[in-house]
C-alpha positions as CSV (number, residue, x, y, z in Angstrom):
1,M,112.7,91.5,22.8
2,C,114.1,94.8,22.1
3,G,116.9,97.4,22.5
4,F,117.5,99.6,25.5
5,C,119.8,102.6,26.1
6,G,119.9,105.2,29.1
7,F,122.2,107.1,31.3
8,T,122.3,108.4,34.9
9,G,122.1,111.8,36.1
10,N,119.9,114.8,34.6
11,L,121.3,116.7,31.7
12,V,119.6,120.1,30.5
13,K,118.2,118.2,27.4
14,S,117.8,114.7,28.9
15,E,114.7,114.0,26.9
16,E,116.4,115.1,23.4
17,I,119.5,113.2,24.0
18,L,117.7,109.9,25.0
19,T,115.4,110.3,21.9
20,G,118.7,110.7,19.7
21,M,120.1,107.4,21.3
22,M,117.0,105.5,21.1
23,N,116.7,106.3,17.4
24,K,120.0,104.8,16.9
25,I,118.5,101.3,17.6
26,I,115.0,101.5,16.1
27,H,116.0,98.4,14.3
28,R,115.9,96.7,17.5
29,G,112.4,97.5,18.4
30,P,110.2,99.1,15.5
31,D,107.0,98.5,17.1
32,S,107.0,100.7,20.0
33,E,109.0,103.0,22.1
34,G,109.1,104.3,26.0
35,K,110.9,106.3,28.3
36,F,111.4,107.0,32.0
37,I,113.2,110.2,33.1
38,S,113.6,111.6,36.4
39,D,116.1,113.7,38.2
40,D,118.6,110.7,38.6
41,I,118.2,108.8,35.5
42,A,116.9,108.8,31.5
43,M,115.9,105.1,30.3
44,G,114.9,104.6,26.8
45,F,113.2,101.4,25.2
46,R,112.7,100.3,21.8
47,R,110.2,97.3,21.5
48,L,109.9,94.4,19.5
49,S,106.4,92.7,20.7
50,I,107.1,89.0,21.2
51,I,105.1,88.0,24.5
52,D,102.1,89.9,26.0
53,L,101.8,92.2,22.9
54,D,99.0,94.3,24.5
55,H,100.6,94.8,28.1
56,G,104.4,94.3,27.5
57,S,105.9,97.6,26.9
58,Q,108.9,99.3,28.7
59,P,110.1,100.8,30.7
60,M,107.9,98.8,33.1
61,S,107.5,99.7,36.9
62,N,106.2,97.9,40.0
63,E,103.0,98.7,41.8
64,T,104.7,101.4,43.7
65,D,106.7,103.0,40.8
66,N,109.8,102.8,42.9
67,I,111.4,100.0,40.5
68,V,111.8,100.6,36.9
69,I,113.2,98.1,34.4
70,T,114.4,98.0,30.7
71,F,114.9,94.4,29.5
72,N,116.3,92.9,26.2
73,G,115.8,89.0,25.9
74,E,113.5,86.2,27.1
75,I,112.9,84.5,30.4
76,Y,112.0,81.0,29.4
77,N,110.7,79.8,32.9
78,H,109.2,83.2,33.7
79,Q,105.7,81.3,34.2
80,E,107.2,79.0,37.0
81,L,109.0,81.9,38.5
82,R,105.7,84.0,38.4
83,E,103.9,81.2,40.4
84,D,106.5,81.3,43.0
85,L,106.3,85.1,43.5
86,I,102.8,85.1,43.6
87,A,102.8,82.7,46.6
88,K,105.0,84.8,48.2
89,G,102.5,87.8,48.0
90,H,103.6,89.6,44.9
91,V,100.6,91.2,42.7
92,F,101.1,91.3,39.0
93,K,99.6,93.6,36.4
94,N,100.5,92.0,33.2
95,N,101.7,88.6,31.8
96,S,105.0,89.5,30.7
97,D,108.4,88.0,31.6
98,T,109.6,91.7,32.2
99,E,107.4,92.1,35.1
100,V,108.7,88.6,36.4
101,L,112.1,90.3,36.7
102,I,110.7,93.3,38.7
103,H,109.2,91.2,41.4
104,S,112.3,88.9,41.3
105,Y,114.5,91.7,42.2
106,E,112.1,93.0,45.0
107,E,112.2,89.4,46.4
108,Y,116.0,88.1,46.0
109,G,117.6,91.2,45.0
110,E,121.2,90.2,43.1
111,K,120.5,86.4,43.7
112,M,117.6,86.5,41.4
113,L,119.9,86.0,38.7
114,D,120.3,82.1,40.2
115,N,116.8,81.5,39.3
116,L,116.7,82.7,35.9
117,R,116.6,80.7,32.7
118,G,116.9,82.5,29.5
119,M,118.7,85.2,27.7
120,F,118.9,88.6,28.9
121,A,120.4,92.0,29.4
122,F,118.5,94.4,31.6
123,V,119.0,97.4,34.0
124,I,116.8,97.9,37.0
125,W,116.5,101.4,38.6
126,D,115.8,101.2,42.3
127,S,114.9,105.0,43.0
128,K,114.4,104.1,47.0
129,N,117.9,103.0,47.3
130,K,119.4,105.3,44.2
131,T,120.9,102.1,42.8
132,L,121.1,100.8,39.1
133,F,121.5,97.2,39.0
134,G,122.2,95.4,35.8
135,A,122.9,92.0,34.4
136,R,124.0,89.9,31.2
137,D,123.0,86.3,30.9
138,F,125.2,83.3,31.4
139,F,126.7,82.9,27.9
140,G,126.5,86.3,26.5
141,I,123.6,85.9,23.9
142,K,122.2,89.4,24.4
143,P,124.8,92.3,24.5
144,F,125.4,95.3,27.0
145,Y,127.7,98.2,26.5
146,Y,128.6,100.8,29.2
147,A,130.8,103.9,29.6
148,E,131.6,106.0,32.6
149,I,131.3,109.5,31.7
150,D,131.8,112.6,34.2
151,G,130.8,110.6,36.9
152,Q,127.8,109.2,35.2
153,L,126.9,105.6,33.6
154,V,125.9,105.8,29.8
155,Y,124.6,102.6,28.5
156,G,122.8,100.5,25.7
157,S,122.2,97.3,23.9
158,E,124.4,98.8,21.2
159,I,127.6,101.0,20.9
160,K,125.6,103.3,18.5
161,S,123.4,104.6,21.3
162,I,126.3,105.6,23.4
163,L,128.2,107.3,20.5
164,E,125.3,109.7,20.8
165,Y,125.7,111.0,24.2
166,P,127.2,114.3,24.1
167,G,129.9,113.6,26.7
168,Y,131.5,111.0,24.8
169,K,134.3,111.7,22.5
170,K,134.9,109.2,19.8
171,A,138.2,107.6,19.5
172,V,139.7,104.1,18.0
173,N,141.1,101.8,20.6
174,K,144.5,100.7,18.9
175,V,144.9,97.8,21.6
176,A,141.7,96.7,20.7
177,L,142.7,96.6,16.9
178,E,146.1,94.8,17.6
179,N,144.3,92.0,19.4
180,Y,141.6,91.8,16.8
181,L,144.3,91.1,14.3
182,T,145.1,87.9,16.0
183,F,141.4,86.8,17.2
184,Q,139.5,88.1,14.1
185,Y,137.0,89.8,16.6
186,S,137.0,92.4,19.4
187,V,138.6,90.3,22.3
188,L,138.9,92.9,25.1
189,E,136.4,94.1,27.7
190,E,137.0,97.6,26.2
191,T,135.6,98.0,22.8
192,F,137.2,99.5,19.6
193,F,135.9,102.6,21.1
194,K,138.2,104.0,23.6
195,G,136.3,104.3,27.0
196,I,133.4,102.1,25.9
197,Y,133.0,98.5,27.5
198,K,131.5,95.3,27.2
199,L,129.6,93.9,30.3
200,M,130.9,90.2,30.2
201,P,128.5,87.2,30.2
202,S,127.7,85.9,33.4
203,H,128.5,89.3,35.0
204,C,126.1,91.9,37.1
205,F,127.0,95.4,38.2
206,T,125.8,97.8,40.7
207,F,126.0,101.5,40.0
208,K,125.7,103.8,43.1
209,D,127.0,107.3,43.9
210,G,129.1,107.5,40.8
211,K,130.8,104.0,41.5
212,M,130.6,100.6,39.4
213,D,130.8,97.4,40.9
214,I,130.9,94.6,38.5
215,K,131.0,91.0,39.8
216,R,130.6,87.7,38.2
217,Y,127.6,85.7,39.3
218,W,127.8,82.3,37.5
219,E,130.7,80.3,36.1
220,P,130.5,77.2,33.5
221,V,132.0,74.1,35.1
222,F,132.8,71.0,33.1
223,E,132.8,67.9,35.5
224,A,132.6,64.8,33.3
225,D,130.7,61.9,34.6
226,E,132.7,58.7,33.6
227,S,130.0,56.4,35.3
228,K,127.3,57.4,32.8
229,N,126.8,55.0,30.0
230,L,126.4,56.2,26.4
231,D,122.7,55.3,26.1
232,D,121.9,57.1,29.4
233,L,123.5,60.2,28.0
234,V,121.9,60.1,24.9
235,D,118.7,60.1,26.7
236,E,119.6,62.8,29.0
237,I,120.9,65.1,25.9
238,D,117.6,64.6,23.9
239,N,115.5,65.2,27.1
240,A,117.1,68.6,27.9
241,M,116.9,69.6,24.3
242,Q,113.2,68.7,23.9
243,D,112.4,70.9,26.8
244,S,114.8,73.4,25.8
245,I,113.1,73.8,22.3
246,K,109.6,73.5,23.6
247,K,110.6,76.5,26.3
248,H,112.2,78.2,23.4
249,K,109.0,78.2,21.1
250,I,106.9,80.1,23.7
251,S,105.7,83.2,22.1
252,D,102.8,85.2,21.0
253,V,104.1,85.4,17.4
254,E,104.9,82.7,14.8
255,V,108.6,80.9,15.3
256,G,110.5,79.7,12.5
257,S,113.9,78.1,12.4
258,F,117.3,78.8,10.5
259,L,118.4,75.9,8.7
260,S,122.0,74.9,7.1
261,S,123.2,71.5,6.1
262,G,124.8,71.0,9.8
263,V,123.5,68.5,12.5
264,D,123.0,71.5,14.9
265,S,120.2,73.5,13.1
266,S,119.0,70.3,11.5
267,Y,118.2,68.6,15.0
268,V,116.5,71.9,16.1
269,A,114.4,72.4,12.9
270,A,113.3,68.7,13.2
271,C,112.4,68.7,16.7
272,F,110.6,72.1,17.0
273,K,107.7,71.3,14.8
274,G,107.1,74.8,13.2
275,D,106.0,75.7,9.8
276,K,108.9,77.7,8.4
277,T,112.5,76.9,7.8
278,F,115.0,79.6,6.3
279,T,118.4,79.0,4.3
280,V,120.9,80.8,2.2
281,G,123.7,79.7,0.0
282,F,126.1,81.2,-2.5
283,D,126.2,81.0,-6.5
284,Y,128.9,78.6,-6.2
285,E,128.3,74.8,-6.2
286,K,130.4,73.9,-3.0
287,Y,129.1,76.8,-1.1
288,N,125.5,76.3,-1.4
289,E,123.3,74.3,1.1
290,I,119.9,75.2,-0.3
291,D,119.2,71.8,-2.0
292,Y,119.9,69.8,1.2
293,A,117.8,72.1,3.5
294,K,114.7,71.9,0.8
295,A,115.1,68.2,1.0
296,L,115.2,67.9,4.9
297,S,112.5,70.4,5.1
298,K,110.2,68.3,2.9
299,K,111.2,64.9,4.9
300,I,110.2,66.6,8.3
301,G,107.0,68.6,6.6
302,I,108.2,72.0,7.1
303,D,108.3,74.9,4.2
304,N,111.8,76.1,3.6
305,Y,112.2,79.6,2.1
306,S,115.7,80.1,0.7
307,K,117.9,82.9,-0.8
308,L,120.7,82.3,-3.3
309,I,123.3,85.3,-2.4
310,T,125.0,86.4,-5.6
311,T,128.8,87.5,-5.3
312,D,127.9,91.4,-5.8
313,E,125.2,91.4,-3.1
314,Y,127.7,89.9,-0.8
315,W,130.4,92.6,-1.4
316,D,127.8,95.5,-1.5
317,T,126.4,94.5,1.9
318,I,129.8,94.2,3.9
319,S,130.1,97.7,4.9
320,K,126.5,97.5,6.3
321,V,127.1,94.5,8.2
322,Q,130.1,96.3,9.8
323,Y,127.8,99.1,10.7
324,H,125.3,96.9,12.6
325,M,128.0,94.9,14.2
326,D,129.3,98.1,16.3
327,E,132.7,96.6,16.4
328,P,134.6,94.9,13.2
329,L,134.2,91.1,12.8
330,A,136.3,89.4,10.2
331,D,134.1,86.2,10.0
332,P,132.9,85.9,6.5
333,S,129.7,84.1,7.6
334,A,128.3,87.1,9.2
335,V,127.2,88.8,5.7
336,A,125.4,85.2,5.1
337,L,123.8,85.4,8.7
338,Y,122.5,88.9,7.7
339,F,120.8,87.6,4.6
340,V,119.2,84.5,6.1
341,S,117.7,87.2,8.8
342,Q,116.4,89.3,6.0
343,T,114.9,86.3,4.7
344,A,113.3,85.1,7.8
345,A,112.3,88.5,8.9
346,K,109.9,88.7,5.8
347,H,107.7,85.7,7.4
348,V,108.4,85.6,11.0
349,K,109.4,87.7,14.0
350,V,111.1,84.7,15.9
351,A,113.8,82.2,14.7
352,L,115.3,79.1,16.5
353,S,119.1,78.7,15.6
354,G,121.7,76.1,16.4
355,E,124.7,78.2,17.8
356,G,126.2,76.5,21.2
357,A,126.1,73.0,20.4
358,D,129.8,72.9,19.2
359,E,131.1,74.5,22.5
360,F,128.9,72.5,24.8
361,F,129.2,68.9,23.2
362,G,132.7,69.1,21.4
363,G,131.8,69.8,17.6
364,Y,134.6,71.7,16.2
365,N,137.0,69.8,14.1
366,I,139.9,71.5,15.9
367,Y,138.9,69.6,18.9
368,R,140.1,66.4,17.1
369,E,143.6,67.8,16.9
370,P,144.7,66.2,20.3
371,H,144.2,62.9,18.8
372,S,146.1,63.9,15.3
373,L,148.9,65.8,17.0
374,A,149.6,62.7,19.5
375,P,152.5,61.2,17.3
376,I,154.4,64.3,17.3
377,T,153.3,65.7,21.0
378,R,154.8,62.6,22.4
379,L,158.3,63.9,21.3
380,P,160.6,65.8,23.7
381,M,159.8,69.6,23.2
382,P,163.1,70.5,21.9
383,V,162.6,68.1,19.1
384,R,159.2,69.3,18.3
385,K,160.5,73.1,18.2
386,G,163.1,72.1,15.9
387,L,160.7,70.2,13.4
388,G,158.8,73.5,13.7
389,K,161.4,75.8,12.4
390,V,162.2,73.5,9.7
391,A,158.4,73.4,8.5
392,K,158.4,77.2,8.4
393,A,161.1,77.0,5.6
394,I,158.8,74.7,3.5
395,P,156.4,76.2,0.6
396,F,153.0,76.5,1.8
397,K,151.5,74.0,-0.5
398,V,153.6,71.1,1.0
399,K,151.5,68.7,2.8
400,G,152.5,68.2,6.5
401,K,153.8,71.7,6.8
402,N,151.0,73.1,9.1
403,Y,150.9,69.9,11.0
404,L,154.5,70.2,12.2
405,I,154.1,73.7,13.0
406,R,151.2,73.1,15.0
407,G,152.8,70.3,16.7
408,S,155.8,72.3,17.8
409,K,153.7,74.6,20.0
410,T,151.9,73.9,23.4
411,L,147.9,73.8,23.3
412,Q,148.3,77.4,25.0
413,E,150.4,78.6,22.0
414,R,148.5,77.3,19.4
415,F,144.9,77.4,20.6
416,I,142.8,80.6,21.1
417,G,139.6,79.3,19.4
418,N,138.4,78.7,16.0
419,A,140.5,81.4,14.2
420,F,144.0,82.6,14.8
421,M,145.2,85.2,12.1
422,F,148.1,87.2,12.8
423,N,150.8,86.2,15.6
424,E,152.4,89.0,17.6
425,E,155.5,89.2,15.1
426,E,153.2,89.3,11.9
427,R,151.0,92.0,13.6
428,E,154.0,94.2,14.5
429,K,155.1,93.8,11.0
430,I,152.0,95.4,9.5
431,L,150.8,97.8,12.0
432,K,152.3,101.3,11.6
433,N,152.4,102.0,15.6
434,P,152.3,98.5,17.3
435,T,151.6,98.9,21.1
436,G,152.7,95.5,21.7
437,K,150.2,94.9,24.5
438,Y,148.5,91.6,25.4
439,P,150.2,88.9,23.4
440,H,147.5,86.2,23.0
441,T,148.8,83.8,25.7
442,Q,148.5,86.7,28.2
443,L,144.7,87.0,27.2
444,T,143.9,83.3,27.5
445,K,146.3,82.2,30.3
446,P,143.7,83.0,33.3
447,F,141.1,80.6,31.4
448,Y,143.6,77.8,30.7
449,D,144.7,78.4,34.4
450,K,140.9,77.6,35.6
451,V,141.0,74.1,33.7
452,K,144.7,73.2,33.9
453,D,143.5,69.9,35.3
454,K,141.3,69.1,32.6
455,D,141.9,67.1,29.4
456,E,143.0,69.4,26.1
457,V,139.7,68.9,24.5
458,T,137.8,70.3,27.7
459,Q,140.3,73.1,27.7
460,M,139.6,74.0,24.1
461,Q,135.9,73.9,25.0
462,Y,136.3,76.3,28.0
463,I,138.4,78.6,25.9
464,D,135.9,78.8,23.1
465,I,132.9,79.6,25.5
466,H,134.9,82.5,26.8
467,F,136.2,83.8,23.7
468,W,135.2,82.4,20.3
469,L,131.3,82.1,21.4
470,I,131.0,85.6,22.8
471,G,133.2,87.9,20.4
472,D,132.2,85.8,17.0
473,I,129.2,83.5,17.5
474,L,126.8,85.4,19.6
475,L,128.0,88.6,18.3
476,K,127.0,88.2,14.8
477,A,123.8,86.2,15.7
478,D,122.3,88.8,17.6
479,K,123.5,92.0,15.6
480,M,122.8,90.6,12.0
481,S,119.1,89.4,13.5
482,M,118.3,92.5,15.1
483,A,119.4,94.3,12.0
484,H,116.1,93.1,10.5
485,S,114.3,93.4,13.7
486,L,114.2,89.4,14.1
487,E,114.4,87.7,17.7
488,V,116.9,84.8,17.2
489,R,116.8,82.1,20.0
490,V,119.4,79.4,20.7
491,P,118.0,76.1,22.3
492,F,121.4,74.7,23.0
493,L,122.4,77.7,25.0
494,D,120.2,76.9,27.8
495,K,121.3,76.4,31.2
496,E,119.8,73.2,31.6
497,V,121.1,71.9,28.5
498,F,124.9,72.8,29.8
499,N,123.9,71.1,33.0
500,V,124.1,67.9,30.7
501,A,126.6,68.8,28.3
502,R,129.2,69.4,31.4
503,T,128.9,65.8,32.4
504,V,129.5,64.2,29.0
505,P,132.9,62.6,29.0
506,V,135.3,63.3,26.2
507,K,135.3,59.9,24.9
508,Y,131.6,60.5,24.1
509,R,132.5,64.1,22.9
510,V,135.3,63.8,20.4
511,T,136.4,60.5,18.7
512,K,139.2,59.9,16.1
513,E,136.4,59.9,13.7
514,N,133.9,62.4,14.8
515,T,133.0,65.2,17.0
516,K,129.9,65.8,19.1
517,Y,129.4,62.2,19.2
518,A,126.9,61.9,22.0
519,M,124.7,64.8,20.7
520,R,124.9,63.1,17.2
521,M,123.3,59.8,18.6
522,A,120.5,61.9,19.9
523,A,120.1,63.7,16.6
524,H,120.0,60.3,14.9
525,R,116.6,60.0,16.4
526,Y,115.3,62.4,14.3
527,L,117.5,62.9,11.2
528,P,118.8,60.8,8.4
529,D,122.2,59.2,9.0
530,M,123.8,61.4,6.5
531,V,122.9,64.4,8.2
532,A,123.5,63.4,11.7
533,E,127.0,62.2,10.8
534,K,127.8,65.0,8.5
535,K,131.0,66.6,9.3
536,K,131.4,70.1,10.5
537,L,131.7,72.7,7.8
538,G,130.8,76.0,9.6
539,F,129.3,78.2,6.7
540,P,131.8,78.3,3.7
541,V,132.2,81.5,2.1
542,P,134.2,81.5,-1.3
543,I,136.4,84.6,-0.2
544,R,139.6,82.6,-1.2
545,I,138.5,82.6,-4.7
546,W,136.9,86.1,-4.9
547,L,140.3,87.4,-4.1
548,K,142.0,85.9,-6.8
549,E,139.7,87.7,-9.3
550,D,140.5,91.1,-10.6
551,K,137.2,92.8,-9.7
552,Y,137.4,92.0,-6.0
553,Y,141.3,92.1,-5.7
554,N,141.3,95.6,-7.2
555,K,138.5,96.6,-4.6
556,V,140.5,95.2,-1.8
557,K,143.8,96.8,-2.9
558,K,141.8,100.4,-3.2
559,A,141.0,100.0,0.5
560,F,144.6,98.8,1.3
561,T,146.0,102.0,0.0
562,G,143.6,104.4,1.4
563,T,143.4,106.9,4.1
564,A,142.4,104.4,6.9
565,A,145.1,101.6,5.9
566,R,147.9,104.4,5.9
567,E,146.7,105.8,9.1
568,F,147.1,102.1,10.8
569,F,149.0,99.8,8.6
570,N,152.3,99.5,6.9
571,V,150.9,99.8,3.3
572,D,153.4,97.8,1.4
573,E,153.0,94.8,3.7
574,I,149.3,94.4,3.4
575,V,149.5,94.8,-0.2
576,K,152.2,92.2,-0.2
577,L,149.6,89.6,1.5
578,L,147.2,90.5,-1.2
579,D,149.5,90.0,-4.2
580,E,150.9,87.0,-2.8
581,H,147.5,85.5,-2.5
582,K,146.5,86.6,-5.9
583,A,150.0,84.6,-7.4
584,G,148.8,81.8,-5.5
585,K,151.8,81.9,-3.4
586,A,150.1,81.5,0.0
587,D,146.8,81.3,1.0
588,N,146.3,84.7,3.0
589,S,142.5,85.0,2.4
590,R,141.4,85.3,5.8
591,K,144.2,87.6,7.1
592,I,143.5,89.9,4.1
593,W,139.8,89.7,5.1
594,T,140.6,90.8,8.7
595,I,142.3,93.9,7.5
596,F,139.7,94.8,4.8
597,V,136.9,94.3,7.4
598,F,138.5,96.7,9.9
599,I,139.2,99.4,7.2
600,L,135.5,99.0,6.0
601,W,134.3,99.3,9.8
602,H,136.4,102.4,10.1
603,K,135.0,104.0,7.1
604,E,131.5,103.6,8.7
605,Y,132.3,105.0,12.2
606,F,135.0,107.4,11.3
607,G,135.0,108.2,7.6
608,K,133.5,111.1,5.9
609,K,130.0,109.8,6.3
610,A,130.4,109.3,9.9
611,A,131.8,113.0,10.4
């Protein structure tokens, strides 16, 4: 586990530049560093030692030194792959999963990706063919950023490294901002920094002779098997999870587990049979899961380590979180993840977590909406639209207002994932210079088109896998854990687990009463009923309450009337959102937070401190 960075070509001060890029990501790999520099490429690496502690250093080369790799992640089937490659005549120098990637590339080239099971981002320099080959894992667990500058490729595990490259001129991507206001995260392939891009999940690239060729190598496809009965499905789910957790435990250092009050992390913690779990909560009664986590940990015989986050600690850490995130993320739970990672890192180097269960098995409460909206969606669309217009004029506290508004829209209009902040009309109102690019339906349409023959729940899951999971869930999991030099592993986000999840009929995913139905049945085998059946909460953060308190209202208002706010927003409009929330006229907390987070991020990267 680590961070890497580099660039093609040969600069006058290549080593000095590479060192500066590497220094920006020391937190990803504090144990050691490595460099490979030639006339064609400079490759840098920061290592967090997890597997083959003595011999797993990078950059790593093959026996003839014409293939060099830097790799971030873990390959969970590397031992089986090693046996196959040895049988084909490959000679290994160490026991690392990194060397397995080198020989896999030699043997299979791009097709090597079909054989991998794990989380990864890597680049391989083939000096014989003067080719740089790279890839990102199936679901986007590990990050990969790149920019093409003066005919060369500059890349890194974090954007911070690329910002250190002397040929890059830093500028805000205003189109990214506009779409962020709708999604609450950076949704485009081009990041918030103009000219810097994300390599998307399940994609690989070849860079040769100054040309970048990107292609998709794998696609998640849902194909429900209606012939399966519930008992058999539950067995399949549990067998796949047990195998995945076993693989994710492979390490030469101690492994712990995150634990919230939800069924996902509880299932993982109960099955992994480690020694330590880690939990955080807030100093508000309804926002504290620590007592639950301690009780479950005691029941399953594991020590629980917890942290109570004070309100001031939370607010004092927001800017630091946005710095580590690289791009603004308006998910309030990111700060909580920062603290649970900090707590875990005091005891272990690796922690298991429950991300991915909701997207795979149908866990979000919003997935029940096709059931709940059925009475209104059966009506003709003109009638639904009329009811929606009437509902918009109703005061916000009136029960049923949001139901009618959502029922007046098609699925494609109303669902872009678990967050929907500002619609196009609203963001045009608050932005000083709106670009009008990419209405949300334009961004999601290609993905809806691929699953147009599926039921609405499956369509929603597919959208979340390609948007919410990548842009929010996995971004914060990677960046918040690596900020503390902690490796987070996600057993649900395993290719073999997905191969089971993709076959689960919708009736065993989402019912009128609950979500993740079949998966919860599997969890029942290890957890008390009250845990296995617990309603999905997410990670509740009391920002709605805080923004009504003078101290935090004033803190946000200061940001809303500052330099960055005046550059990008119509200040009167965003202050109005804040004042209406404080007065109880509307719950604007998440919209306010989305704007506030961007302003803090902008200060980190473009303010006086960043200059």
